[in-house]
ZAZATI-274055 format. One record per atom (N, C-alpha, C): y, x, z; residue in one letter. Coordinates in steps of 0.02 Angstrom, whole numbers, plus 32768, in hexadecimal, padded with zeros to 4 digits. Example, Ala and Ser with C-alpha at 12.3 -4.5 7.8 and 13.67 -1.06 7.14 Angstrom:
REM ZAZATI-274055
7EE482948186A 7F1F82678186A 7F5B82948186A 7F9082828162S 7FCB82AC8165S 80028285818AS 
REM end
This chain:
REM ZAZATI-274055
F8E27F456AB7X F9257F126ABFX F9517F176AEFX F9967F296AE9X F9CF7F306B1FX F9EF7F016B30X F9F37EE06B62X FA177E976B69X FA5F7E9E6B82X FA6B7E756B7BX FAD37E786B7CX FABE7E6A6BE8X FAF77EA26BE9X FB1B7E9C6C3CX FB0A7E546C3AX FAEF7E426C88X FB057DF16C92X FB407DEF6CAFX FB5A7DB56CBEX FB9A7DA46CD9X FB927D676D03X FBB67D676D33X FB997D3B6D77X FBA47CDE6D58X FBE87CD66D2AX FBD47CA16D17X FBC47CA06CD7X FB8E7CC06CBEX FB5A7CC06C8EX FB287C8D6C84X FB0A7C796C49X FACC7C426C5CX FA997C746C60X FA797C6E6C79X FA2B7CA46C8BX F9FE7C886C57X F9EB7CA36C18X F9A57C996BE4X F9827CB86BF9X F93D7C986C0DX F9057CC86BF3X F8DB7C9F6BC9X F8BA7CCC6B7DX F89A7CA76B63X F8587CC36B6EX F8197C8E6B7AX F7D97CAC6B89X F7BD7C916B52X F7907CC46B3AX F7697CC86AF8X F7237CEF6B08X F7067CF06ADFX F6C47D256AE3X F6857D026AD3X F6427D2E6ADDX F60C7D106ABEX F5ED7CC26AD9X F5E17C976AC8X F5C27C466AD4X F5807C646B0EX F58E7C316B47X F5627C556B70X F55C7C8C6B9DX F59F7CA86BA0X F5B27CED6BBEX F5DA7CCD6C0FX F5F07C966C16X F6017C6A6C49X F64F7C5B6C48X F6677C566C09X F6B67C246C0FX F6A67BF66C3CX F6797BBB6C3CX F6817B8E6C51X F6A17BA26CBAX F6707BC16CC4X F68A7BDE6D02X F6B77BFA6D1DX F6CF7C1E6CD2X F70E7C4B6CD9X F7457C266CE5X F74C7BE26CB5X F7777BC86CBCX F77C7B9A6CF7X F7407B8A6D2CX F7497B5B6D58X F76A7B906D95X F7547BD36D8CX F77F7C026DAEX F7C37C046DB9X F7D77BFE6D85X F82F7C006D70X F8447BC16D88X F8147B806D6BX F8387B426D97X F84B7B456DF1X F8117B776E06X F80A7B776E55X F8577BAB6E56X F8667BCD6E25X F8AA7BFD6E44X F8E97BC76E2CX F8E97B7A6E1EX F9297B746E1BX F9467B766DBBX F8FE7B856D83X F90F7B836D52X F9057B3A6D35X F9337B3A6CF3X F91A7AF86CD0X F8F27B0A6C9DX F8B97AE46C8EX F88D7B116C6EX F8827AD76C34X F8717AF06BF9X F87E7AD16BBCX F8507AFB6BA7X F7FB7AC26B7FX F7DC7ACA6B53X F7D47ABE6B10X F7C77B0D6AECX F7C17AF26A87X F7F57AD56A87X F83F7AE76A92X F8737AC26A6BX F8777AF66A27X F8907AB869DEX F8977AEC69B1X F8D97B1A69BAX F8D97B6C69ADX F9167B7A69AFX F95C7B6569C1X F9517B4A697FX F9977B4E695AX F9B77B05698FX F9907ADC69A9X F98D7AA969DEX F9A97AE16A27X F98F7B096A24X F9AB7B316A56X F9F37B5D6A72X F9FC7B6A6A45X FA3F7B796A2FX FA6E7B566A3DX FA567B0D6A13X FA987AD76A1CX FAA97ACF6A5CX FA587AD36A7FX FA627AC06ACBX FA877AF16B0AX FA707B3A6AE5X FAA87B4D6B1EX FAE07B546B22X FAF07B3B6ABFX FB497B356AC2X FB697AFD6AF8X FB457AD16AF6X FB4C7A8E6B19X FB547AA76B71X FB1E7AC96B84X FB1A7ADD6BC5X FB5E7B156BD2X FB6C7B456BACX FBAA7B7B6BAAX FBF17B466BA9X FBEA7B156B93X FC277AE46B84X FC2E7AAF6BA1X FBF97AAF6BE7X FBF67A726C18X FC077A956C51X FC347A6E6C74X FC4F7A706CB3X FC047A776CFAX FBED7A4C6CE6X FBB87A4A6D1EX FB797A5A6CF7X FB7C7A8E6CD7X FB357AB46CB6X FB0B7AD16CE5X FABF7AD86CC4X FA8F7B0B6CF2X FA8F7B426CD7X FA8B7B746D15X FA9A7BA96D0EX FA537BD96CE0X FA307BCD6D07X F9D67BE76CE8X F9B57BBF6CD0X F9B27BDC6C87X F9837BAD6C72X F93F7BD96C53X F90C7BB46C43X F8D27BD86C2DX F8BD7BB86BEFX F89A7BDA6BB6X F8907BB96B7FX F8537BCC6B6AX F8337B9C6B5CX F7D67BD26B46X F7C57BBE6AF3X F7C07BEC6AE9X F7D07BEF6A84X F77A7C006A88X F74E7BE76A66X F71A7C126A4CX F6ED7C0D6A0BX F6CC7C0A69F2X F6BA7BFE69B3X F69F7BAA69ABX F69A7B8969E0X F6857B3769E1X F6B87B1169B8X F6EB7B4169ACX F7207B166985X F71F7B0D6940X F6E37B4C6917X F6DA7B3A68D7X F7177B4C68B7X F7217B4B6881X F7517B5A6853X F7AB7B64687FX F7B17B3768A3X F7DB7B3C68D9X F7EF7B7F68FEX F79F7B9C6911X F7A27BD96922X F7CB7C1768E5X F7C97C2568BCX F7E57C3B686FX F8237C496889X F8457C236899X F88E7C0268A8X F8AA7C2D68DFX F86B7C486912X F8897C70695DX F8B27CB96945X F8787CDB68FEX F8B37D206906X F8E57D0968F1X F8EE7CEF68C7X F92A7CF5689EX F9727CD568D0X F9507CA068F7X F98D7C8E692FX F9837CBA6971X F9617CDB697EX F95F7D2069B8X F9A27D3669B2X F9B97D50698FX F9E17D7F698BX FA287D57698BX FA397D1E6973X FA7A7CDB6991X FA847CC269E6X FA317CCE69FAX FA257CD36A45X FA2F7D1C6A5FX FA237D1E6A51X FA2C7D786A76X FA877D786A72X FAAB7D726A46X FAE37D736A36X FB167D5A6A58X FAF27D0F6A65X FB247CE46A82X FB4C7CF46ABDX FB927CDD6AB2X FBBF7CF46AF6X FBBF7CC26B24X FBBF7CDD6B57X FBB57CB16B9FX FB627CAB6BB2X FB337CC66B8AX FAE77CC46B9FX FABB7CFD6B98X FAA87D1A6BCDX FA827D516BD8X FA2B7D426BD6X FA2B7D5E6B97X F9D87D6A6B89X F9B37D906B98X F9787D8E6B9DX F92A7D9A6BA8X F9097D976B89X F8BC7DB76B76X F88B7DA16B55X F84A7DB76B89X F8297D806BB5X F7EF7D896BC3X F7B57D746BA3X F7757D956BA1X F7507DA66B71X F7087DBD6B9AX F6DC7D836B8FX F6937D836BA0X F6657D996B76X F6417DC16B7CX F6157DCD6B65X F5CA7DD96B89X F5877DE56B7EX F5487DEB6B91X F51D7E006B65X F4F17E296B72X F4BD7E386B40X F4997E146B24X F4757E106ADDX F4547DD96AC5X F4127DC66AF8X F3FF7DF46B0DX F3B87DCA6B43X F3CD7D9D6B70X F3EF7D9A6B7BX F4267D706BACX F4427D326B89X F45C7D466B64X F47F7CF56B36X F4367CCB6B3CX F4047CFA6B05X F3C37CC06AEFX F3BF7C986B3AX F3A27CCF6B72X F38B7CBC6BADX F3BA7C786BCEX F3FE7C856BB8X F42F7C4E6BC7X F40E7C126BA5X F4177C186B72X F41F7BEA6B30X F3C37BBD6B43X F3937BDE6B52X F35A7BC16B67X F34B7B976B9BX F37F7BAC6BD5X F3767B7A6C03X F38C7B496BF3X F3CD7B4A6BDBX F4107B066BF0X F3DE7AD96B98X F3C57AF96B7BX F3937AD46B33X F3C17AD46AF3X F4027AE96B01X F4367AD16AE5X F43D7B106A8FX F44D7AEA6A6EX F4457B116A21X F4847B4E6A1FX F47F7B796A01X F4C47BA369F4X F4E67B7E69D0X F53D7B7869D1X F56C7B5069A0X F5697B85695BX F5557BBB694CX F5567BC6690FX F5017BE268F3X F4D27BB96921X F49A7BA968F8X F4797B706921X F4997B41690DX F4887AF5691CX F43B7AEA6908X F4117B0468DBX F3D07AFC68C6X F3B87B3268A3X F3D57B6368BBX F3A87BA168A5X F39B7BD468D9X F3917C1868E4X F3897C3F690DX F3B87C4D6932X F3AA7C476993X F3D87C5769B5X F3FD7C8E69B1X F3BD7CCE69ABX F3CE7D0C69A9X F4027D096976X F40A7D11692EX F41E7D0668FAX F4637CE86913X F47B7CAE692BX F4C07C94693FX F4F07CBD6959X F4B17CE36990X F4EA7D0769CEX F4F57D2969A4X F4C07D626986X F4EF7D996953X F52E7D9A691FX F51E7D476909X F55F7D4368CEX F5A67D1F6905X F5927D0F693CX F5C97D116973X F5F17D4F6983X F5D57D82699DX F5D07DD269B8X F5F77DE66979X F5E87DDE6933X F6157DFD690FX F65C7DCF68FCX F6697D9268F5X F68E7D7368E3X F6B87D726924X F6BD7D8D697AX F6E27D9F699EX F6FF7DDB699DX F6E17E136975X F6ED7E62698CX F7247E6E697EX F7537E3B696CX F7A77E466967X F7BA7E4469A3X F7B07E0A6997X F7CA7DDA69F6X F7B17E116A27X F77F7E2B6A3AX F7587E686A6BX F7A07E9D6A6DX F7997EB86A3AX F7CA7EEC6A31X F8067EE46A43X F8267E9D6A3CX F8737E8E6A63X F8897E6A6A96X F8297E846AD1X F8337E7A6B00X F83A7E846B38X F8507E936B6BX F87C7EB46BACX F8397EB76BD9X F8207E876BE5X F7F37E696C03X F7A17E626BFBX F76B7E946BEFX F72D7E846BC5X F6FE7E6C6C0AX F6D97E426C21X F6AE7E396C40X F6737E376C34X F63F7E696C49X F5FC7E676C40X F5C47E426C6CX F5A17DED6C59X F5A37DD96C93X F53A7DD06C87X F5367E0D6C6AX F4E07E006C5DX F4BF7DF96C9AX F4F07E326CCCX F4C47E356D1CX F4E97E136D4EX F51A7DC86D3CX F5477DDC6D75X F5307D8A6D85X F53B7D5F6DB9X F5387D206DCEX F5767CF56DD2X F5687CB66DACX F5A27C886DB2X F5DF7C986DF6X F5C97CA36E31X F5FA7CB46E72X F6077CF86E64X F5F57D2B6E3BX F6057D6B6E30X F6397D736E07X F6357D526DC6X F66B7D3F6DA4X F6AB7D2C6DB5X F69A7CFF6DD8X F6C27CDD6DFFX F7067D056E2BX F6CC7D2B6E5AX F70A7D696E82X F7067D7A6E4EX F7017DA76E21X F7097DCF6DFCX F76A7DB76DE6X F7617D826DC7X F78F7D466DA2X F7DA7D486DD6X F7B67D2E6E0FX F7E37D2D6E50X F80E7D656E68X F7EB7DBF6E71X F8007DE56E6FX F8407DFD6E51X F8317DEE6E06X F8657E076DC1X F89F7DDA6DC2X F89F7DAB6DC2X F8BD7D826DB7X F8E87D3D6DF8X F8C47D536E1FX F8EC7D2B6E5BX F9287D4A6E72X F9597D416E81X F9987D4B6EA9X F9897D4A6EE5X F9C97D696F16X F9BD7D826F52X F9D67D436F86X F9EC7D166F59X F9FD7CCD6F87X F9C47C8F6F63X F98E7CAB6F40X F9657C956F34X F92E7C7B6F68X F9157C416F82X F8DD7C3F6FAFX F8B07C126FA5X F8837C236F7CX F8497BF96F5FX F8247BCC6F86X F8077BFA6FADX F7CC7BD56FE5X F7FA7BA57019X F7DF7B5A7024X F7FA7B2A7049X F7D27B18708FX F7F47AFA70C2X F7B87ADF70EAX F7D67A9F7104X F7A87A5770F2X F7E17A3670F7X F7A27A1F7133X F7CA79E07173X F7AC79D47199X F7AF799371A1X F792798A7193X F78A791D7197X F75B78FE71C1X F78078D571D4X F770789B720AX F74A785671CDX F731783A720AX F71377E971DCX F6F577BF7212X F6F3778A7204X F6BE77617242X F67C774D720AX F63077477240X F60A77427240X F5F2770771FBX F62A76BE723CX F62876807223X F639768171CEX F66076A171C1X F6797698717CX F65C76C7714FX F63076EF7166X F5FC77167128X F60777547129X F5CF777F7109X F5CF77C6713AX F60577E570EEX F628780970F3X F64E784070C1X F62378517091X F62378517063X F5E4786F701AX F60278A77012X F63178D3700FX F65E79066FFDX F64D792C702AX F634792A7076X F63A795470B9X F60B799A70A3X F61679BA70B3X F5C879EA709DX F5BC7A0770F9X F5D179FD712DX F5BE79FE7166X F5E679BA717AX F5B379A471B3X F5AE795571C1X F5B2794B7229X F5E4795A7243X F5BB79617290X F5D4791E72B8X F5B078E772DCX F59B78B472F1X F5C978C6733EX F61278967341X F61F78A073A5X F620788873BAX F6067832739CX F5EF77F773CEX F5DC780E7410X F5B4783F7420X F5977846746FX F5E2785C74A6X F62B786A7493X F64F787D74B9X F66D783A74C4X F68C783A74FCX F6B177E97515X F6F477D174FEX F6E977B374F6X F702776C74B8X F74B775B74D6X F78277617497X F7B4774174CBX F7C9770B74AAX F79576E57488X F79776977468X F794767874A8X F777767974D2X F75B7668751FX F7917661756CX F7C176897547X F81776B1756BX F843766F7550X F8657643756BX F8807604755AX F8B876307529X F8E9764D7579X F921766A754AX F91976957509X F8E076B97512X F8CF76E174C3X F88C76BD749FX F885768274A7X F8517672747AX F89276527430X F8D576367435X F8FE764673E7X F900768773DCX F90776AD73FDX F93476F973DDX F906772A73ABX F8FC77557393X F8D077737382X F8E877CC739AX F8A777F57366X F89D782F7390X F8E77859737FX F9187845735FX F957785C7338X F97878797386X F978783073A6X F9A2781A73D4X F982785E742DX F9B078797441X F9B978977486X F98C788C74C1X F98D784A74C7X F95C782174FAX F922781B74ECX F90B780F749DX F8CE780A7497X F8B278577495X F8C0787F746AX F8AD78C17456X F89E78D87494X F8D578D274D6X F8C678FE7523X F89778E87542X F88178907538X F84B78887559X F7FD789F7535X F80F78AF74FBX F7C578C174DDX F7B3791C74ECX F7EC791F74F3X F7FD796F74FAX F7E779817539X F7F079607550X F7E6797475B5X F786797275E3X F775794B75A6X F727795775BDX F6F8799B75C0X F6D779A775E3X F6AD79E175E5X F67B79EA75A0X F65979A5758AX F64879A47563X F66879C9751EX F696799B751EX F6C779B774DFX F6DC79EF74D6X F6F27A1C74F5X F7037A62750CX F6CB7A9474ECX F67F7A66752AX F6557A8F750AX F6497A8974BDX F6617A4D74B2X F63E7A527468X F6567A76742DX F69D7A847451X F6D97A9B742AX F6C47AFA7421X F6C17B097463X F6A47B56745AX F6717B4E7436X F62D7B2F7438X F5E27B397403X F60F7B3973B6X F63B7AFD7393X F64C7B017360X F67B7B2F7338X F6A67B40737BX F6DA7B837372X F6A07BBD7348X F6697BC8737CX F63E7C117361X F61D7BFC7332X F60B7BB8730DX F5F07BA972E5X F60C7BB272AEX F64B7B92729EX F6777B957270X F68A7BF07265X F6947C01729BX F6AE7C597295X F6797C67725DX F63B7C5B726BX F60E7C6F723CX F5FD7C4C7202X F6067C1171F4X F5F47BDD71BFX F61B7BDC7186X F6547BE271ACX F68D7BD6717CX F6957C287132X F68E7C577165X F6837C8E711DX F6527CA170EEX F61A7C88711CX F5EB7C7970EEX F5F07C4370A4X F6017C1270B8X F61C7BE1707EX F64A7C0E7046X F6787C3D7070X F6A27C467039X F6867C8F700DX F6607CAE704CX F6397CD17018X F60E7CD96FD1X F5F17C7D6FD8X F5BA7C7C6FB3X F5E37C546F79X F6287C586F73X F6537C5A6F35X F66D7C0A6F44X F6797BDB6F7CX F6887B9A6F64X F6E87B8E6F76X F6E67B776F5FX F7487B6D6F52X F7567B536F8FX F7227B1E6FB1X F7367AFA6FE1X F6F67AD5701DX F6F97ACD7053X F6D57AB8707CX F6F87A7470B3X F6CE7A5A709FX F6D87A1770CEX F6B87A0670FBX F6C97A0E713CX F6A179F37187X F6D079BB71A4X F694798B71A7X F6A3793471B2X F69079507217X F6BA79267233X F6B378F2726BX F6B178B27273X F66E78977285X F66C78407285X F66B781F72C2X F68C77FE72D7X F68777D87313X F67C778872E7X F67B776D732BX F67677187307X F6A576EF72D8X F6E376FF72EFX F70576E772BFX F72D771B72A5X F740774C72A3X F76677797287X F7A57787729FX F7A1777A72D8X F7F6775C72F7X F7FE77917330X F7D7779B7362X F7DE77D173A8X F7B5780873A5X F78D780E73AEX F75B785173B4X F7567889735EX F760785D732DX F746788272FBX F78A788D72FEX F7BC788172F7X F7FD788272EFX F82B78BC7304X F82078BF7353X F83378F07387X F80A79267367X F7B879317351X F793797F7353X F7B979897309X F7C8797272DEX F7EB798B7294X F80F799A72A3X F851797D72BFX F88B799D72D8X F88C79E772FBX F85D79D87324X F8507A257351X F8387A597323X F8097A517310X F7E47A9372E3X F80C7A8D72A4X F83F7A507280X F8737A937258X F8987AB1725FX F8BD7AA57295X F8DB7ABC72CFX F8C87B0D72CBX F8857B067309X F8767B3C730FX F8637B7B72DFX F84D7B6B728FX F84F7B937264X F8847BA27228X F8AA7B787247X F8F37B867215X F90C7BC87207X F90C7BF5722DX F9267C277227X F8F47C5671F5X F8B47C4C7212X F87C7C6871CFX F8887C56718FX F86E7C1A7189X F86D7C027131X F88E7BC47128X F89A7BB170F6X F8B77B8B70C8X F8A17B3770E3X F8B87B177119X F89B7AE27146X F8AD7A9C712FX F8887A6F7126X F8A97A1E711EX F88379E67134X F89B79C0716CX F88D7996718EX F88879317170X F85E792C7166X F85D78ED7147X F84278BB7168X F85278767179X F833783F71A5X F83B7806717BX F80178077158X F7DA77D97142X F7F277967141X F7CC7777718BX F7E3774671A4X F801772B71C5X F83E775871E7X F86177537222X F880770F720BX F8A1770171C8X F8D276CD71C1X F894769071CCX F858767671CBX F83E764371D1X F819762E7216X F82E75FE7227X F82575D3726BX F7EB75C07276X F7D875DE72B6X F78675C372D6X F789757F72E8X F758755B72DFX F740751572FAX F72475297335X 
REM end
């Protein structure tokens, strides 16, 4: 299949299809990390209507992924007929990504998940797999990209999709530096938590108490101490090692949290410091969970 030449103002459409159990869920999640709007198992006729709305809309989504497979039953039969219309639509740049795996791998994955195959809900698993492979043969022939995931881990599939479909402006991996107060509870979404309550506390300085680590007077006070500078040096070395490991593992983000008593002074200062420190190396965000909460 030869795709149309893509234009900058075109809606980019990727149709994910292929064998059940070959990794379509992982693929869709990977596209979501790239900023695509993902639709799972929408009837082909409705997809045409949806794309038409996107083309005519001023505030349209430019990158769309549609997952279409045999789970749609009779609706899947209409995909072949609608495919030519999709690929000929003006203002849409379309391509098909086909995922497959060998029979042995698919059988093993289904047995591990204890799910039934959509084409053999009460019959032999291998029979359903072979029937699906036959039904998908024409779509496979139209696909521009064919991935065999038999020997791939989910992380490897994700990396392959990012390498092929990301643009020069995509920055999938993010580092979020979070401040919080222990008195308000531990953050449940943090990957790593550092307790910085051992650092000198501006709370006990009358003129600093009502301020936060976002203000120069407070951050200068926290950062001036030798133990703070020693902590910063050691954490900088740790983060230079640790963050790339999370990225290489296939994570789309890592949340590094700093906690002090109330989440106003010390934790805020350090989250701001490291957010700025790694800004040039990673796409960073800084979140202060409890900064607006008053301390009793």
